[in-house]
C-alpha angles and dihedrals in degrees: 000000000000114000098257115159089235101045114180117236102213122208133164089270093054110121125234092244092061092051091050093048091049094049091051091050090053088049093051089053091058101026113184128191095230095056131064135200088247090059090048090051093050091048092050091051091050094048091048093047091048092050091051092046092054093047090046092055093043091052092044092050094043094241118149139170093191089115084070088063102175097047093041091056093044097049102034122140094049114256091354103081139043133039110322097023120158093254094061108105095234089056100038095048093056100039093051095068117096124235089254093052091050091048094051099042122049092194092057089046089054090048089051092050092051088048090052092047088052096047093049090068086079111109096238090060091047092050092043092057094050116078090203094061118119115274091249092061093044091050088048090051094048094049089050090052095047092045091056090057095046091055128089099244120168095212091057096042096253141296127333131218119239088255091053092048091052087051092052091047094052101036103041121078115254141132115299093237090052092052090050097048096042089053086050090050095050092053093047097043092050089059094057099038114105116246090240091053090050089052091051092052092051095048091046093051091046093053092049091056117188100336095099125108131181119263084202090076091070109027114014088234115332 
């Protein structure tokens, strides 16, 4: 993380308010005219909720990388710890931009690409991109990718239904092993998703119409 005097040591028991406060402190250290506290707050909430969602599905499906003790301890909670985590300014600043902003401003697109490069040093991304990785890591990466598409993210146009996610998986270009494991993840995640949550996903996607795009096009699950 950034070298603030009061660095937050994030664990799975860290509360959302602490994450928001930390993200805002990082922002205030690097204040830019094109970003606001409200956007930083929204970003921090999304990152926190995504981390919780990934861990929730991992727990429900009995998937663990605890056998890889050192990396597990360094990068847990998901996306909130370790080098390249989403609360580092270099990562946060780039990931906060919407698709439209990146399309209309080459500088912002460049900032995003640098943020993506930085975030991808995290072990779960390195393992996800290697078809020879242990199954635990590939399942982890697939769940991460599917969670990102289920969530209501401004920069990808909103949430997707299970059917829309399967279409994205099968029609967008990606590695064969990623297609396989993401299809596996969808089927397994559907089994442990409460009926009410499935209904919320469907309604949210319906209300958003055709404005959605796949985050997968740009980052293979950030």
